[in-house]
Structures are given as C-alpha cells and as structure tokens.
C-alpha positions in Angstrom: -104.4 5.8 -10.8 -103.2 2.0 -12.2 -99.8 3.6 -13.6 -98.9 5.7 -9.9 -99.6 2.6 -7.9 -97.3 0.6 -10.8 -94.5 3.0 -10.0 -94.8 3.3 -6.6 -94.6 -0.7 -6.6 -91.5 -0.2 -8.3 -90.1 2.3 -6.4 -90.6 0.3 -3.4 -89.2 -2.9 -4.8 -85.8 -0.9 -5.4 -86.0 0.4 -1.9 -86.5 -2.9 -0.6 -83.3 -4.1 -3.0 -80.9 -1.4 -1.5 -82.3 -2.3 1.9 -80.9 -6.0 1.3 -77.8 -6.0 0.0 -76.7 -2.2 0.3 -75.0 -3.6 3.8 -73.6 -6.9 2.1 -71.9 -4.8 -0.9 -70.8 -2.1 2.3 -69.0 -5.4 3.3 -67.6 -6.5 0.2 -66.0 -2.6 -0.6 -64.4 -2.9 3.5 -63.4 -6.5 2.9 -60.3 -4.5 0.2 -59.5 -2.5 3.3 -56.1 -2.0 3.7 -56.0 -0.6 7.5 -58.4 -2.5 10.4 -60.8 -0.2 11.1 -64.3 -1.5 9.2 -66.0 1.9 9.0 -63.3 3.6 7.5 -61.4 3.1 3.9 -57.6 3.8 4.3 -56.9 2.4 1.0 -57.3 -1.3 -1.7 -55.1 -4.2 -0.4 -55.9 -7.5 -0.1 -54.2 -8.0 3.3 -57.1 -9.7 4.7 -57.5 -12.0 2.2 -54.1 -13.0 2.6 -55.0 -13.5 6.3 -57.9 -15.8 5.6 -56.1 -18.0 3.5 -53.1 -18.4 5.8 -55.5 -18.5 8.7 -56.2 -22.4 9.3 -58.9 -21.4 11.9 -61.0 -19.8 9.3 -60.2 -22.1 6.5 -61.3 -25.2 8.8 -64.6 -23.2 10.0 -65.1 -23.0 6.1 -64.2 -26.6 5.3 -66.6 -27.5 8.3 -69.3 -25.5 7.2 -69.7 -26.8 3.9 -68.9 -30.3 4.7 -71.8 -30.1 7.4 -74.1 -28.5 4.9 -73.6 -31.4 2.4 -73.8 -34.5 4.4 -77.4 -32.4 6.4 -78.3 -31.6 3.3 -78.1 -35.0 1.7 -79.2 -37.1 5.0 -82.0 -35.1 6.0 -83.5 -35.1 2.3 -83.5 -38.6 2.0 -84.8 -39.4 5.3 -87.8 -36.1 5.2 -88.9 -37.6 1.1 -89.2 -41.0 2.9 -91.1 -39.9 5.8 -93.4 -37.9 4.0 -94.2 -40.5 1.1 -94.6 -43.1 4.5 -96.8 -40.3 6.2 -98.8 -39.9 3.3 -100.1 -43.4 3.1 -100.5 -43.6 6.8 -104.5 -42.9 8.7 -105.1 -39.2 8.8 -105.0 -39.1 12.7 -101.2 -40.4 12.5 -100.7 -38.0 9.7 -102.5 -35.4 11.8 -100.2 -35.9 15.0 -96.8 -36.3 12.8 -98.0 -32.9 11.1 -98.0 -31.2 14.4 -94.7 -32.6 15.9 -92.6 -31.6 12.2 -94.0 -28.1 12.7 -92.9 -27.7 16.3 -89.0 -27.4 16.1 -90.0 -25.2 13.1 -91.9 -22.9 15.0 -89.8 -23.1 18.5 -87.8 -20.3 19.4 -84.2 -21.6 18.4 -82.6 -21.5 22.0 -84.7 -23.7 23.1 -84.0 -26.1 20.7 -79.8 -25.9 21.0 -80.6 -26.2 25.1 -82.5 -29.4 24.3 -79.7 -30.9 21.8 -77.2 -29.6 24.4 -78.3 -31.8 27.6 -79.3 -34.5 25.2 -75.6 -34.9 24.4 -74.5 -34.1 27.8 -77.4 -37.2 29.1 -75.5 -39.2 26.7 -72.1 -38.7 27.3 -71.3 -37.7 23.8 -68.1 -35.7 23.6 -69.4 -32.3 21.8 -67.5 -31.8 18.3 -68.2 -32.7 14.5 -70.9 -35.0 15.0 -73.1 -33.8 17.4 -73.1 -30.9 15.0 -73.8 -33.0 12.1 -76.2 -34.7 13.9 -78.3 -31.3 15.1 -78.6 -30.4 11.8 -79.9 -33.2 10.2 -82.2 -33.4 12.7 -83.4 -29.7 12.5 -83.3 -30.0 8.8 -85.4 -33.1 8.1 -88.5 -31.2 9.3 -88.4 -28.3 6.3 -87.6 -31.5 4.0 -91.0 -32.8 5.3 -92.6 -29.5 5.0 -91.4 -28.6 1.0 -92.6 -32.4 0.0 -96.1 -33.3 1.6 -97.9 -30.4 -0.5 -96.3 -32.5 -3.4 -97.3 -35.7 -2.5 -100.9 -34.9 -1.2 -101.2 -33.2 -5.5 -100.4 -36.5 -6.5 -103.4 -38.9 -7.5 -103.7 -41.5 -4.6 -104.3 -44.2 -7.0 -101.0 -43.5 -9.3 -98.6 -46.0 -7.6 -101.2 -49.0 -7.7 -101.5 -47.9 -11.4 -98.4 -48.7 -11.9 -97.9 -52.0 -10.3 -100.7 -53.1 -11.6 -99.3 -52.7 -15.4 -96.1 -54.4 -14.1 -93.5 -52.3 -11.6 -92.4 -53.2 -8.2 -92.9 -51.0 -5.9 -89.4 -49.8 -6.2 -90.2 -49.1 -9.8 -93.3 -47.6 -8.6 -91.7 -45.3 -5.8 -88.5 -44.6 -7.8 -89.6 -44.1 -11.6 -93.2 -42.6 -10.8 -94.0 -41.0 -7.8 -90.4 -39.5 -7.0 -90.3 -38.3 -10.4 -93.5 -36.2 -9.9 -92.6 -34.8 -6.5 -89.2 -33.8 -7.4 -89.5 -30.0 -7.4 -90.7 -30.4 -3.5 -87.7 -33.0 -3.4 -85.2 -30.2 -4.6 -86.9 -27.0 -2.7 -86.5 -28.8 0.8 -82.9 -29.7 0.2 -82.1 -25.8 -0.8 -83.8 -24.9 2.4 -82.2 -27.4 4.2 -79.0 -25.9 2.8 -79.5 -22.8 3.7 -80.5 -23.4 7.0 -77.9 -25.5 8.0 -74.7 -22.8 6.6 -76.9 -20.2 8.0 -76.9 -21.7 11.9 -75.5 -20.3 14.6 -77.2 -20.5 17.7 -78.0 -24.7 17.9 -73.9 -25.0 16.0 -72.7 -23.0 18.9 -74.6 -24.9 21.5 -73.6 -28.4 20.6 -70.3 -28.0 19.1 -66.5 -28.2 21.1 -63.0 -29.6 20.8 -62.7 -26.3 19.2 -65.0 -27.3 16.1 -66.2 -24.3 14.3 -68.6 -23.4 11.4 -68.6 -19.7 9.5 -71.2 -18.2 11.8 -69.4 -19.4 15.1 -66.3 -17.9 13.7 -67.9 -14.8 12.5 -69.2 -14.5 15.8 -65.9 -14.9 17.6 -64.1 -12.4 15.2 -66.9 -10.2 15.8 -66.2 -9.5 19.3 -63.1 -6.9 18.5 -61.8 -5.5 15.2 -60.6 -8.1 13.0 -61.7 -7.0 9.4 -60.8 -10.6 7.8 -64.4 -11.0 9.1 -65.4 -9.2 5.8 -63.3 -11.0 3.0 -64.6 -14.6 4.6 -68.4 -13.4 4.5 -67.7 -11.9 1.4 -66.2 -15.5 0.7 -69.4 -17.1 1.4 -71.3 -14.7 -0.3 -69.5 -15.4 -3.9 -69.6 -19.0 -2.8 -73.1 -18.9 -2.6 -73.9 -16.8 -5.7 -71.8 -19.2 -7.7 -74.6 -21.7 -6.3 -77.5 -20.0 -7.5 -76.3 -19.2 -10.6 -75.4 -22.4 -11.4 -79.0 -23.7 -9.7 -81.1 -21.3 -11.8 -78.3 -21.2 -15.4 -78.1 -25.1 -15.8 -81.8 -26.2 -16.1 -82.0 -23.0 -18.9 -79.0 -24.7 -20.5 -80.2 -28.4 -20.2 -83.9 -27.4 -21.4 -82.6 -26.3 -24.7 -81.2 -30.2 -25.3 -81.9 -32.7 -26.7 -83.9 -35.4 -24.0 -81.4 -37.8 -24.0 -77.9 -35.8 -23.8 -80.4 -34.1 -21.0 -80.9 -37.4 -18.9 -77.4 -38.5 -19.3 -75.7 -35.2 -18.4 -78.2 -35.3 -15.3 -76.7 -38.8 -14.5 -73.4 -37.3 -14.3 -73.6 -34.0 -13.1 -74.4 -34.3 -9.4 -71.8 -37.1 -8.8 -69.2 -35.1 -10.1 -70.2 -32.0 -8.3 -70.5 -34.0 -5.2 -67.2 -35.5 -5.9 -65.6 -32.1 -6.7 -66.7 -30.7 -3.7 -65.3 -34.3 -1.8 -61.8 -33.9 -3.8 -61.8 -29.8 -2.1 -63.0 -31.1 1.7 -59.7 -33.6 1.1 -57.3 -31.7 -0.5 -58.0 -28.6 1.8 -57.7 -31.2 5.3 -54.3 -32.7 3.8 -53.3 -29.1 3.5 -54.6 -28.0 7.3 -52.7 -31.7 8.4 -49.0 -32.3 7.4 -46.6 -31.9 9.9 -43.0 -33.1 10.4 -43.4 -36.1 13.0 -39.4 -35.8 13.9 -41.0 -32.1 16.2 -40.9 -32.8 20.1 -44.9 -33.2 19.7 -45.6 -34.5 16.9 -48.9 -36.2 17.2 -49.8 -34.2 20.2 -52.9 -32.3 20.9 -53.0 -28.7 23.3 -56.8 -28.0 23.8 -56.6 -24.0 24.5 -59.9 -22.1 26.2 -59.5 -18.3 25.6 -61.2 -15.1 24.5 -61.9 -14.5 20.9 -59.3 -12.7 18.9 -57.2 -12.6 21.8 -53.9 -14.4 20.1 -51.5 -13.0 18.0 -51.9 -13.2 13.9 -49.4 -15.9 14.0 -48.5 -17.5 17.6 -50.7 -20.8 16.7 -49.0 -21.4 13.9 -45.5 -20.7 15.0 -45.6 -22.6 18.3 -47.3 -25.6 16.1 -44.7 -25.2 13.5 -41.8 -25.5 16.2 -43.2 -28.2 18.8 -45.4 -30.6 15.8 -48.0 -30.3 18.1 -51.9 -29.4 17.0 -53.3 -26.2 18.8 -57.4 -26.5 19.1 -59.1 -23.4 20.3 -62.5 -22.6 21.6 -63.6 -19.6 22.6 -65.4 -18.0 26.0 -67.2 -14.9 25.9 -67.0 -14.1 29.8 -64.9 -15.3 32.7 -68.7 -16.9 33.8 -69.2 -19.0 30.3 -65.8 -20.8 30.6 -66.1 -21.3 34.4 -69.3 -23.2 34.0 -67.6 -25.7 31.5 -64.8 -26.2 33.7 -66.9 -27.0 36.0 -68.9 -29.4 34.2 -66.0 -31.7 34.1 -65.2 -30.3 30.1 -61.0 -31.2 29.7 -58.7 -28.3 28.9 -55.0 -28.2 28.7 -55.1 -24.2 28.5 -57.3 -21.7 30.4 -56.8 -17.8 30.4 -59.1 -16.2 33.0 -59.2 -13.3 34.8 -58.0 -12.4 37.7 -60.7 -12.8 40.0 -61.5 -15.9 38.7 -58.4 -17.6 38.8 -59.1 -16.8 42.0 -62.5 -19.0 42.4 -60.8 -21.4 40.5 -58.2 -21.8 42.8 -60.0 -22.3 45.7 -62.7 -24.9 44.6 -59.9 -27.0 42.9 -60.2 -26.7 39.8 -56.3 -25.5 39.1 -53.5 -27.4 38.7 -49.8 -26.1 40.4 -47.5 -25.7 37.8 -44.1 -27.0 37.6 -41.8 -23.9 37.7 -39.0 -26.3 36.8 -40.6 -26.8 33.2 -40.9 -22.6 33.5 -38.5 -20.2 31.3 -40.5 -17.6 31.5 -40.6 -15.9 34.5 -37.2 -14.0 34.3 -38.9 -12.4 31.5 -41.8 -10.6 33.0 -42.1 -7.5 34.0 -42.1 -7.3 37.8 -45.8 -5.4 38.2 -47.6 -8.3 37.0 -46.4 -11.4 39.1 -47.0 -11.7 43.1 -50.7 -10.2 42.4 -52.9 -11.0 45.3 -55.2 -13.8 43.1 -52.0 -16.0 42.7 -48.6 -14.2 45.2 -46.5 -16.8 45.1 -47.5 -17.6 40.9 -48.0 -21.1 42.2 -51.0 -21.6 39.3 -50.9 -18.7 36.8 -48.3 -16.9 34.6 -49.9 -13.6 32.5 -51.0 -13.4 29.5 -52.1 -9.4 29.5 -52.4 -7.2 31.7 -53.7 -3.4 32.0 -56.5 -0.9 33.2 -59.7 0.3 32.9 -59.8 3.9 32.1 -61.3 7.0 29.9 -60.7 7.6 26.2 -62.2 11.1 25.0 -61.9 13.3 22.1 -59.4 15.9 22.5 -61.2 18.0 20.5 -64.4 17.7 22.6 -63.4 17.2 25.8 -61.4 19.6 27.7 -58.7 17.6 29.8 -59.1 20.3 32.9 -62.7 18.3 33.3 -61.1 15.2 33.4 -58.7 16.0 35.9 -61.6 17.6 38.1 -64.1 15.2 37.7 -62.3 11.8 37.6 -65.2 9.3 36.6 -67.7 11.6 37.3 -67.3 13.8 33.9 -69.7 10.7 32.8 -72.2 13.2 35.2 -71.4 16.2 33.2 -73.9 17.4 31.4 -72.3 19.0 29.1 -71.7 15.8 27.5 -75.1 14.0 27.6 -76.2 11.8 25.2 -72.4 11.4 23.7 -71.1 8.8 26.4 -70.7 5.1 25.7 -70.7 2.9 29.6 -69.4 -0.9 29.0 -71.9 -3.3 28.9 -70.0 -4.9 32.7 -71.2 -5.0 35.8 -67.6 -5.0 36.9 -66.1 -2.3 35.3 -69.2 -0.2 36.0 -70.2 -1.0 39.5 -66.0 -0.1 40.2 -66.4 3.3 37.9 -69.2 4.5 40.2 -67.3 3.0 43.6 -64.3 5.2 42.5 -66.3 8.2 41.6 -67.4 8.0 45.5 -63.9 7.0 47.2 -64.8 3.5 47.8 -62.0 0.2 47.3 -63.8 -1.7 44.1 -63.8 -4.5 46.3 -66.1 -3.3 48.8 -68.4 -6.1 50.4 -70.5 -3.0 52.5 -74.1 -3.2 50.5 -74.5 0.3 51.6 -71.8 1.4 49.2 -72.7 -0.5 46.7 -76.3 0.8 46.8 -74.5 3.8 47.2 -72.8 3.1 43.1 -76.1 1.8 42.0 -77.7 5.1 42.2 -74.9 6.7 40.8 -75.2 4.5 37.8 -78.6 5.0 37.5 -78.4 8.5 38.2 -76.0 8.6 35.0 -78.2 6.4 32.5 -81.3 8.5 33.6 -79.6 12.2 33.1 -76.7 11.8 30.6 -78.7 8.9 28.4 -75.3 7.2 27.8 -74.8 4.1 24.9 -74.2 0.9 26.8 -72.1 -1.1 24.7 -69.2 -3.8 24.5 -66.6 -4.0 21.8 -68.5 -1.9 19.5 -66.8 0.8 21.6 -63.4 0.4 19.8 -64.1 0.7 16.0 -66.7 4.0 17.1 -63.9 5.8 19.2 -61.0 5.0 16.9 -63.7 7.4 14.3 -64.7 9.8 17.1 -68.3 9.0 17.4 -68.6 10.2 21.0 -66.8 12.4 23.0 -65.9 9.6 26.2 -66.1 6.2 27.4 -65.7 3.6 29.4 -62.7 1.2 28.0 -60.1 -1.4 28.6 -56.6 0.3 27.6 -55.0 -2.1 25.3 -58.2 -1.2 23.4 -57.9 2.4 23.9 -54.2 1.9 22.5 -55.9 0.5 19.5 -57.8 3.7 19.2 -55.5 5.9 19.9 -52.9 4.4 17.1 -56.2 5.2 14.5 -57.0 8.9 15.6 -54.7 11.1 17.0 -57.6 13.0 18.4 -57.9 10.8 21.0 -56.8 10.7 24.3 -56.5 8.2 27.8 -57.1 9.5 30.7 -57.1 7.3 34.3 -59.0 9.3 37.3 -56.7 9.9 40.4 -59.1 8.2 42.4 -57.8 4.7 41.5 -58.8 2.2 39.0 -59.0 -1.5 38.1 -55.7 -3.0 37.3 -56.4 -6.0 35.7 -54.4 -9.2 34.5 -55.4 -12.5 32.1 -53.3 -14.9 33.0 -52.7 -19.0 32.1 -53.5 -21.1 34.1 -53.9 -25.2 33.6 -56.5 -27.0 34.6 -56.8 -30.2 36.9 -57.9 -32.2 34.4 -55.4 -31.8 31.5 -54.8 -34.2 30.0 -51.1 -32.7 28.4 -49.9 -30.5 31.3 -46.3 -30.7 29.0 -47.2 -28.7 26.2 -49.5 -26.6 28.3 -45.9 -25.9 29.8 -44.2 -25.7 26.7 -47.2 -23.1 25.2 -46.6 -20.8 28.2 -43.2 -20.1 27.6 -43.8 -19.7 23.9 -46.8 -17.5 24.6 -44.1 -15.4 27.1 -41.0 -15.4 24.9 -40.0 -12.1 23.2 -41.5 -13.8 19.5 -44.7 -15.0 21.2 -45.5 -11.7 23.3 -44.5 -9.2 20.8 -46.8 -11.3 18.1 -49.3 -11.2 20.8 -49.6 -7.8 21.8 -48.4 -5.6 18.8 -51.5 -7.2 17.1 -54.1 -7.2 19.6 -53.1 -4.3 21.4 -53.0 -5.2 24.9 -50.1 -5.0 27.1 -47.4 -7.7 27.3 -46.4 -9.1 30.5 -42.9 -9.5 28.6 -40.5 -6.5 29.9 -38.2 -6.5 26.8 -41.7 -6.9 24.3 -43.0 -3.4 26.4 -40.4 -1.4 26.0 -39.8 -2.0 22.3 -43.5 -1.5 21.5 -43.8 1.7 23.6 -39.9 2.4 22.7 -39.1 4.8 19.8 -40.4 3.1 16.6 -42.5 0.5 18.3 -46.3 0.3 17.1 -47.0 1.8 20.4 -44.5 4.6 20.7 -46.2 8.1 22.5 -49.7 6.3 23.6 -49.6 6.1 27.0 -52.5 3.7 27.4 -50.1 1.1 26.3 -48.3 1.2 29.5 -50.4 1.0 32.6 -50.6 2.9 35.8 -48.2 1.2 38.3 -47.2 4.2 40.7 -50.9 4.9 41.9 -52.2 3.2 45.6 -55.4 3.5 44.6 -55.5 0.9 41.8 -56.7 -2.4 42.5 -57.2 -5.6 41.5 -60.4 -7.2 41.6 -61.0 -10.1 44.6 -63.9 -12.5 44.6 -66.5 -12.7 46.9 -69.8 -14.7 45.7 -72.1 -13.1 46.8 -70.7 -9.9 46.2 -71.0 -10.7 43.1 -74.4 -11.5 42.7 -75.8 -8.9 44.6 -73.7 -6.4 42.1 -75.2 -8.6 39.1 -78.7 -7.8 40.3 -78.2 -3.9 40.7 -76.6 -3.7 37.2 -79.5 -5.5 35.5 -81.8 -2.7 37.2 -79.4 -0.4 35.8 -80.4 -1.3 32.6 -83.6 -1.7 32.7 -83.1 2.1 34.0 -81.4 3.2 31.0 -84.2 1.5 28.5 -86.7 3.2 30.7 -84.8 7.0 30.2 -84.5 6.3 26.2 
C-alpha cells in the first residue's frame, strides 16, 4: 500500500513538472521558428533573436527590468532588514500593528496598489517614468523582505545583542557581527523574493510608468496584442538569465563549502562587488550602445514622444527615422482609443498620436489637437484620394492617414460556402450550420456595426429602437451560436484554421490569408465600417516641428512600405499600395489588403457620446449573455 502511494506521488510530481515546464519548452522551441506563427513551426531560424537584439525598445526594456530589479532589491533589502530589526525591539502593540500594516499590501489586489501609486504620483505631480517605477518597486518589495526577516529575528535569543555589548562590542558591531550573520538566511530569502517580484511585476509597473519607459512584462504584454514571435525570443532570454542566476545561487555555496574558511571569506568579500560591478558595466555599455548618435543631423538631441497602438509600426521605421534625423523617438502604446483619450485629457504631453477616425473627431471637438502646418508637409500628394477628406476631418486640417481598411468576415474556404456568405452577409453569424465554429470580435463598435448592417441600418444610427434591435440580434447570436469572443488572438487562430469564420479587420485578414491559402475574406453588400487611423499633433505637443517631420517620414514610400509590409494593414501611400498588392508584392492576390471603395453603404464612424455610452452598456450585457449561454 505504501509503495502504491509512493508511486502515485512520483507520477503526480512528474505530471506537475510537465504542467509547469511544457509551456516554457513550447515557447523556447517557437522562439526559433522561421515563420511569424506562434503555433505552427515552419523551420529553424535565429531570425527573431536577431530582431530582438536589433530592437532598441526590447533591449531598453531588458536593461530597465534588471536595472530596476537590482536597485529595488538592494534598497528594499536594506530598508526591510533595518525595519524588521527595529520592530523586534519595539513594544508588542507596535509590533502587532506594524505586522498588520505590513501584511496589507501583500494581501491587497495588485490593481488597487497600482492605482494607489498612480494617484500618489499624480498628486505630487511627479513625471511618470523610470524613477516612479523604481520607487513603486522598492515600496512593494519592502513588505516581502520584512516578512522573510522577522521569523529569523524571533528565533534569536533576545539577550544576544546585550551579551555582545557586555563583552565589549559597540552597538554597530553587535548588529553587524552578531545579529546580521544570524539572520542572513532570512535576508537572502527576502532579497530573492524582492528580486523575483520586481522582475515579474506587470500591473503596478503598467500604471506607474510613462515617458516610454517599459519593463519586459509591459513589453511582452504590448507584443502579445498582435502576432510577433520576438516575444518568444525575449521570453526565452529571460528564462535563460533566471536559470543561470539560479544555478549560480545554488552551485556557488556548494563549491565554497568545500574550501577553507579563510579562502571562503576572501571570495565572499569580492564575489558580490564583482557581480554588481559586472552588472553595472553591462547596463552602462548597453545604454552607451543605445545612445550614440551623430550631432550633425538636423534634429540631433531632440526627442519625439509618440503614442500609438501596440505592434503598429514597421520593423525598422523608428530606427530609420532616428538615423535620418538624429532624434530619439520615445513610443508608448495604448490598447484602445478610450485609454489614449484619458491620458490626453489628463494633460500628458505627446508629439504624435495615432487615434481612429471617431476619436479624432472627438479630440478636435474638445480642442485637444492643433492644426497641421501644411507648409511643412510634403506627403499629401503621395496619399490615395480614398483616405483624404474623410468626414471626421474634411480638409485634413488636423490629421494625416496612417493605416486604413475595412471590417469583414474571414472564413475557411474548406468549411464555408461562399454562396452562404453572398446570400446571408453578416447574418451568417446566425446560421446554425456554423454553431460553435465562429469568432466574434470583442469590440462594441464593430460588433454593433455588424448587427446594424445585418438589419439594414446605418452603423451611425442614434435611434435607440434600432440599437435595441441590434442588441437583440447579438444576444440571439451568442445564445444560439456559442461564439468565442476574442480580440487579436483571432489572427493566429484563423491562420491555423481553428474556426470556420470570424469578424476581423482587413489588415489582419491579409496576414491570415498570406499564411493560409484556404482562408478568404468577404465584405457583405449591406455595408461595413470603412475605418482610418491617422497621425495627429496634440495641442500641448512640445516638438511640433519634429512631429511634422515624422508624419512626412511615415508617409514617404520607404516609411510607408516598411510599415505596411510588416504590420499588414493597408498603407495610405498610393505607390506602396500598388507595389504590395501588385505582381510580386507581399499581398499579391490577397483581396483583403485593398479596401473596398465602391460601396455606398460602407460608412466611417461618427462620434456620438450618448450613443457610445448606450451601446457600451448593451455590449456588456451581450457578453454576460454569452457567459451564461456556455
């Protein structure tokens, strides 16, 4: 019986290890994938490691992560240890109260702590960036150090320090020569926990950072929004670094234990400063490598602050712009137009924003944008007429298009009959033939557009009865069709043919079709959303001249080609469109790349705050209905 239990325990342990480490192994294998897919291995390549090493953003994130972690660990360990020793000599009531105070941040949801830090820095008008991230990391690491050190202190004889001083020690020597050596395991344990928590943190870092400062967790989150295999290479590098650190931590003590005590002490004296010095040199060399630029270039020493969607720039766009101008580009990323709006409305300064059509209309109406100086723009003649003079900015006084496209249906040709698509349009999402085999996009705007168009209404309607009818259409869809409601994960999933069809942006459909020849893209005749994201300059921009230069560069053939070929969305540059969709182009014979411009039922979104709130509330109810239907 005991043998059976022992065998079962071993099997359980092995399964647990597999459960934990198989995803990591999977990630490492796909970091060497030749293609862009995150799920389909097409051949061995170091392509994504090269891209990672060439990416200044990724390398800066690496240096920021380990720089903040090392400093935060050192400071929090010193402060936490001193605080724990001080508390041990305090009255019981003080110890008990402080123990509860110390436990509060450990038990608090991270999002609450993150918002607290953010409000604190806003209250004291501290510019968010490296310093605010470092302060936040030090603050949330200290309780972990105190928690690790306190049990060791409690296990000591309370008269130990007094005895040492009776024998001639000064209070400082009693602390450093008697107390600290006895609690070293607790200090070391607290330091390791602090380092791990700092390396691992995302939520708090995300809320307290700014000015383009990102750690690896923020970088990974940004990259995961769209298909970017460099995420695997970067994550693998972190795993390797942590593994090496763990090996050193566990092996070095074993080696030292076999040596003579004197040699052991001598090595201990130089080991830590040596490692710290090496890390500092690594950080300095990295920062020097990042920073050097020629001072003879026209914008040398200037900084451009860009606020853009995640994974929405070409592979070499930023680097080439910096090399041409001598400027430094600091790019922050947002997940939604609403998130971007909040930062702009709160007065955060950027030189370039890339919002969507309806949000540009709102920003213009509320006075958050400045008019462009067309005498400084050399790009307007390069742009296709289809993206100029759109309703949200009829004279292009405030905006220059960045990407544009439509929203349609991506479908598997082996599963979906094109005749069904032509006959049903968006109503195919109610066809029970495809029950459990569809994706809906987690966007209130696009989902209600689909429902309204299926019902024959304008997607810009403010008629509550029509919107209510669209809501009923969506509820019927989620309750009877069992769709999976997703965001950008639809891209790789449809490239692998995991569902029959889904609602998707045309640029994402172009990538899906380039990866899988069985995929098609269909735009219902009832109309769709003709969307446009454009570059604008905020009213409080600090460097509008450089912002105009950036707009020209992004809109030029080279910049637009790099942007469009890498991201997959349609360029507003006419020559780039013709090249990429023409013979030998990246998107030859992929009709999703070229947006439809000949259907008068296609519309551009118009901003209406009351309608937006009404639809947002209804979309929340649709998602609840979807959860209840599962």
